[in-house]
Backbone as JSON Lines, residues from 0, in Angstrom:
{"i":0,"aa":"X","n":[15.75,-33.84,23.55],"ca":[15.74,-32.4,23.35],"c":[14.65,-32.05,22.36]}
{"i":1,"aa":"X","n":[14.0,-30.92,22.59],"ca":[12.93,-30.45,21.7],"c":[13.48,-29.7,20.5]}
{"i":2,"aa":"X","n":[12.62,-29.57,19.54],"ca":[13.0,-28.82,18.34],"c":[13.0,-27.33,18.64]}
{"i":3,"aa":"X","n":[13.94,-26.63,18.02],"ca":[13.94,-25.18,18.12],"c":[13.06,-24.64,17.0]}
{"i":4,"aa":"X","n":[12.21,-23.7,17.34],"ca":[11.35,-23.1,16.33],"c":[11.61,-21.61,16.25]}
{"i":5,"aa":"X","n":[11.43,-21.07,15.08],"ca":[11.59,-19.65,14.9],"c":[10.28,-18.95,15.2]}
{"i":6,"aa":"X","n":[10.37,-17.8,15.81],"ca":[9.2,-16.95,15.99],"c":[9.03,-16.14,14.72]}
{"i":7,"aa":"X","n":[7.96,-16.36,14.02],"ca":[7.69,-15.62,12.8],"c":[6.63,-14.58,13.1]}
{"i":8,"aa":"X","n":[6.95,-13.36,12.8],"ca":[6.0,-12.28,13.05],"c":[4.85,-12.36,12.06]}
{"i":9,"aa":"X","n":[3.64,-12.2,12.56],"ca":[2.46,-12.22,11.7],"c":[2.33,-10.91,10.94]}
{"i":10,"aa":"X","n":[2.99,-9.89,11.45],"ca":[2.9,-8.58,10.81],"c":[3.96,-8.46,9.72]}
{"i":11,"aa":"X","n":[3.52,-8.14,8.5],"ca":[4.44,-7.95,7.4],"c":[4.74,-6.48,7.24]}
{"i":12,"aa":"X","n":[5.96,-6.18,6.84],"ca":[6.34,-4.81,6.55],"c":[5.63,-4.37,5.28]}
{"i":13,"aa":"X","n":[5.1,-3.17,5.28],"ca":[4.42,-2.64,4.1],"c":[5.43,-2.44,2.97]}
{"i":14,"aa":"X","n":[5.04,-2.77,1.76],"ca":[5.88,-2.58,0.59],"c":[5.74,-1.14,0.12]}
{"i":15,"aa":"X","n":[6.87,-0.45,-0.04],"ca":[6.83,0.94,-0.5],"c":[7.39,1.04,-1.91]}
{"i":16,"aa":"X","n":[7.15,2.18,-2.52],"ca":[7.65,2.42,-3.87],"c":[9.17,2.31,-3.93]}
{"i":17,"aa":"X","n":[9.85,2.66,-2.85],"ca":[11.31,2.57,-2.8],"c":[11.78,1.11,-2.89]}
{"i":18,"aa":"X","n":[10.92,0.14,-2.52],"ca":[11.27,-1.28,-2.54],"c":[10.99,-1.95,-3.88]}
{"i":19,"aa":"X","n":[10.31,-1.27,-4.78],"ca":[9.88,-1.88,-6.04],"c":[11.06,-2.13,-6.96]}
{"i":20,"aa":"X","n":[11.24,-3.36,-7.45],"ca":[12.37,-3.66,-8.34],"c":[12.16,-3.09,-9.75]}
{"i":21,"aa":"X","n":[13.25,-2.98,-10.49],"ca":[13.2,-2.47,-11.86],"c":[12.27,-3.3,-12.73]}
{"i":22,"aa":"X","n":[11.49,-2.62,-13.55],"ca":[10.59,-3.29,-14.48],"c":[9.29,-3.78,-13.88]}
{"i":23,"aa":"X","n":[9.15,-3.7,-12.57],"ca":[7.94,-4.19,-11.91],"c":[6.84,-3.14,-11.96]}
{"i":24,"aa":"X","n":[5.61,-3.63,-11.98],"ca":[4.46,-2.73,-11.93],"c":[3.84,-2.81,-10.54]}
{"i":25,"aa":"X","n":[3.14,-1.75,-10.18],"ca":[2.51,-1.7,-8.86],"c":[1.33,-0.74,-8.9]}
{"i":26,"aa":"X","n":[0.5,-0.85,-7.88],"ca":[-0.63,0.05,-7.69],"c":[-0.45,0.72,-6.33]}
{"i":27,"aa":"X","n":[-0.62,2.02,-6.3],"ca":[-0.52,2.76,-5.04],"c":[-1.75,2.45,-4.2]}
{"i":28,"aa":"X","n":[-1.51,2.08,-2.94],"ca":[-2.63,1.79,-2.03],"c":[-2.75,2.82,-0.91]}
{"i":29,"aa":"X","n":[-1.71,3.61,-0.71],"ca":[-1.78,4.63,0.34],"c":[-0.56,5.51,0.35]}
{"i":30,"aa":"X","n":[-0.69,6.65,1.02],"ca":[0.4,7.61,1.16],"c":[0.63,7.84,2.65]}
{"i":31,"aa":"X","n":[1.88,7.67,3.08],"ca":[2.24,7.96,4.47],"c":[3.07,9.23,4.43]}
{"i":32,"aa":"X","n":[2.44,10.34,4.69],"ca":[3.14,11.61,4.61],"c":[2.31,12.67,5.3]}
{"i":33,"aa":"X","n":[2.92,13.81,5.52],"ca":[2.16,14.92,6.06],"c":[1.25,15.47,4.97]}
{"i":34,"aa":"X","n":[0.39,16.39,5.31],"ca":[-0.58,16.89,4.33],"c":[0.11,17.58,3.16]}
{"i":35,"aa":"X","n":[1.25,18.21,3.39],"ca":[1.99,18.85,2.3],"c":[2.48,17.8,1.32]}
{"i":36,"aa":"X","n":[2.99,16.68,1.83],"ca":[3.49,15.61,0.97],"c":[2.38,14.96,0.17]}
{"i":37,"aa":"X","n":[1.22,14.77,0.8],"ca":[0.08,14.18,0.08],"c":[-0.35,15.07,-1.08]}
{"i":38,"aa":"X","n":[-0.37,16.37,-0.86],"ca":[-0.75,17.3,-1.92],"c":[0.29,17.28,-3.04]}
{"i":39,"aa":"X","n":[1.55,17.24,-2.66],"ca":[2.63,17.2,-3.65],"c":[2.49,15.96,-4.53]}
{"i":40,"aa":"X","n":[2.24,14.81,-3.93],"ca":[2.07,13.58,-4.7],"c":[0.81,13.63,-5.57]}
{"i":41,"aa":"X","n":[-0.28,14.15,-5.02],"ca":[-1.53,14.24,-5.77],"c":[-1.38,15.16,-6.98]}
{"i":42,"aa":"X","n":[-0.61,16.22,-6.84],"ca":[-0.4,17.17,-7.95],"c":[0.25,16.51,-9.16]}
{"i":43,"aa":"X","n":[1.03,15.46,-8.94],"ca":[1.7,14.78,-10.06],"c":[1.05,13.43,-10.39]}
{"i":44,"aa":"X","n":[-0.12,13.16,-9.8],"ca":[-0.87,11.96,-10.14],"c":[-0.58,10.73,-9.3]}
{"i":45,"aa":"X","n":[0.18,10.89,-8.23],"ca":[0.48,9.76,-7.35],"c":[-0.54,9.71,-6.23]}
{"i":46,"aa":"X","n":[-1.66,9.03,-6.5],"ca":[-2.76,8.9,-5.56],"c":[-3.14,7.42,-5.47]}
{"i":47,"aa":"X","n":[-3.82,7.0,-4.4],"ca":[-4.25,5.6,-4.31],"c":[-5.04,5.18,-5.55]}
{"i":48,"aa":"X","n":[-4.71,3.99,-6.06],"ca":[-5.36,3.46,-7.25],"c":[-4.55,3.66,-8.52]}
{"i":49,"aa":"X","n":[-3.53,4.52,-8.47],"ca":[-2.7,4.78,-9.64],"c":[-1.74,3.62,-9.89]}
{"i":50,"aa":"X","n":[-1.67,3.17,-11.14],"ca":[-0.72,2.12,-11.52],"c":[0.55,2.77,-12.04]}
{"i":51,"aa":"X","n":[1.69,2.16,-11.75],"ca":[2.97,2.7,-12.21],"c":[3.95,1.58,-12.49]}
{"i":52,"aa":"X","n":[5.03,1.93,-13.17],"ca":[6.11,0.99,-13.5],"c":[7.43,1.6,-13.05]}
{"i":53,"aa":"X","n":[8.27,0.8,-12.4],"ca":[9.6,1.28,-11.99],"c":[10.53,1.19,-13.2]}
{"i":54,"aa":"X","n":[11.02,2.35,-13.64],"ca":[11.88,2.4,-14.82],"c":[13.37,2.32,-14.48]}
{"i":55,"aa":"X","n":[13.81,3.0,-13.44],"ca":[15.23,2.93,-13.09],"c":[15.48,3.4,-11.67]}
{"i":56,"aa":"X","n":[16.62,2.98,-11.16],"ca":[17.12,3.42,-9.86],"c":[18.46,4.09,-10.13]}
{"i":57,"aa":"X","n":[18.68,5.26,-9.58],"ca":[19.97,5.93,-9.73],"c":[21.0,5.23,-8.86]}
{"i":58,"aa":"X","n":[22.25,5.3,-9.25],"ca":[23.3,4.7,-8.41],"c":[23.28,5.31,-7.0]}
{"i":59,"aa":"X","n":[23.58,4.51,-6.03],"ca":[23.66,4.91,-4.63],"c":[22.31,5.29,-4.03]}
{"i":60,"aa":"X","n":[21.2,4.93,-4.67],"ca":[19.88,5.07,-4.08],"c":[19.31,6.47,-3.99]}
{"i":61,"aa":"X","n":[19.81,7.42,-4.76],"ca":[19.31,8.79,-4.68],"c":[17.94,8.99,-5.29]}
{"i":62,"aa":"X","n":[17.83,8.75,-6.59],"ca":[16.58,9.0,-7.3],"c":[16.01,7.73,-7.9]}
{"i":63,"aa":"X","n":[14.69,7.73,-8.07],"ca":[13.99,6.64,-8.74],"c":[13.23,7.26,-9.9]}
{"i":64,"aa":"X","n":[13.12,6.54,-11.02],"ca":[12.3,7.03,-12.13],"c":[11.16,6.06,-12.32]}
{"i":65,"aa":"X","n":[9.94,6.58,-12.3],"ca":[8.73,5.77,-12.47],"c":[7.91,6.31,-13.63]}
{"i":66,"aa":"X","n":[7.17,5.41,-14.27],"ca":[6.24,5.8,-15.34],"c":[4.84,5.72,-14.77]}
{"i":67,"aa":"X","n":[4.14,6.86,-14.83],"ca":[2.76,6.96,-14.39],"c":[1.96,7.41,-15.6]}
{"i":68,"aa":"X","n":[1.02,6.57,-16.03],"ca":[0.28,6.8,-17.27],"c":[1.3,6.96,-18.4]}
{"i":69,"aa":"X","n":[1.32,8.09,-19.08],"ca":[2.27,8.29,-20.18],"c":[3.44,9.19,-19.8]}
{"i":70,"aa":"X","n":[3.56,9.51,-18.52],"ca":[4.62,10.41,-18.06],"c":[5.67,9.64,-17.27]}
{"i":71,"aa":"X","n":[6.92,10.05,-17.44],"ca":[8.01,9.48,-16.66],"c":[8.46,10.56,-15.68]}
{"i":72,"aa":"X","n":[8.62,10.2,-14.4],"ca":[9.02,11.2,-13.41],"c":[10.05,10.63,-12.45]}
{"i":73,"aa":"X","n":[10.85,11.54,-11.91],"ca":[11.87,11.16,-10.93],"c":[11.4,11.54,-9.54]}
{"i":74,"aa":"X","n":[11.69,10.67,-8.58],"ca":[11.37,10.91,-7.17],"c":[12.59,10.61,-6.33]}
{"i":75,"aa":"X","n":[12.74,11.32,-5.24],"ca":[13.78,10.96,-4.28],"c":[13.36,9.68,-3.58]}
{"i":76,"aa":"X","n":[14.3,8.82,-3.3],"ca":[13.97,7.55,-2.64],"c":[13.35,7.8,-1.26]}
{"i":77,"aa":"X","n":[13.73,8.89,-0.59],"ca":[13.14,9.19,0.72],"c":[11.65,9.5,0.58]}
{"i":78,"aa":"X","n":[11.25,10.17,-0.52],"ca":[9.83,10.42,-0.77],"c":[9.1,9.12,-1.12]}
{"i":79,"aa":"X","n":[9.77,8.26,-1.9],"ca":[9.17,7.0,-2.34],"c":[8.88,6.07,-1.16]}
{"i":80,"aa":"X","n":[9.61,6.24,-0.05],"ca":[9.37,5.41,1.13],"c":[8.04,5.74,1.81]}
{"i":81,"aa":"X","n":[7.42,6.86,1.44],"ca":[6.13,7.23,2.0],"c":[4.95,6.82,1.13]}
{"i":82,"aa":"X","n":[5.22,6.09,0.04],"ca":[4.17,5.65,-0.87],"c":[4.01,4.13,-0.75]}
{"i":83,"aa":"X","n":[2.89,3.68,-0.2],"ca":[2.62,2.26,0.01],"c":[2.02,1.69,-1.27]}
{"i":84,"aa":"X","n":[2.55,0.54,-1.71],"ca":[2.11,-0.05,-2.97],"c":[1.72,-1.52,-2.8]}
{"i":85,"aa":"X","n":[1.02,-2.01,-3.82],"ca":[0.74,-3.43,-3.96],"c":[1.37,-3.81,-5.29]}
{"i":86,"aa":"X","n":[2.36,-4.71,-5.24],"ca":[3.09,-5.07,-6.45],"c":[2.21,-5.88,-7.39]}
{"i":87,"aa":"X","n":[2.34,-5.58,-8.68],"ca":[1.61,-6.3,-9.72],"c":[2.53,-7.24,-10.44]}
{"i":88,"aa":"X","n":[2.2,-7.54,-11.71],"ca":[3.02,-8.43,-12.52],"c":[4.24,-7.69,-13.04]}
{"i":89,"aa":"X","n":[5.31,-8.46,-13.29],"ca":[6.52,-7.9,-13.89],"c":[6.37,-7.84,-15.37]}
């Protein structure tokens, strides 16, 4: 009998801000949103190239608090799912 092998997908799921663990740092690499959402994120400094730190997750996954530069802000987790990141050091 031959060995059974797993099919491993070459495509990785993009890491979003909603997936970032507490205390981790990341850099925004893209925004997946309509033009209104992109403007809303840009108005508060969430643009590609911005570094941030995940400060807390609210119970039951409602809100996330992130530190961007010297400001701390809250985002809905549904909005955070539209922000693609590259995780940095913890």
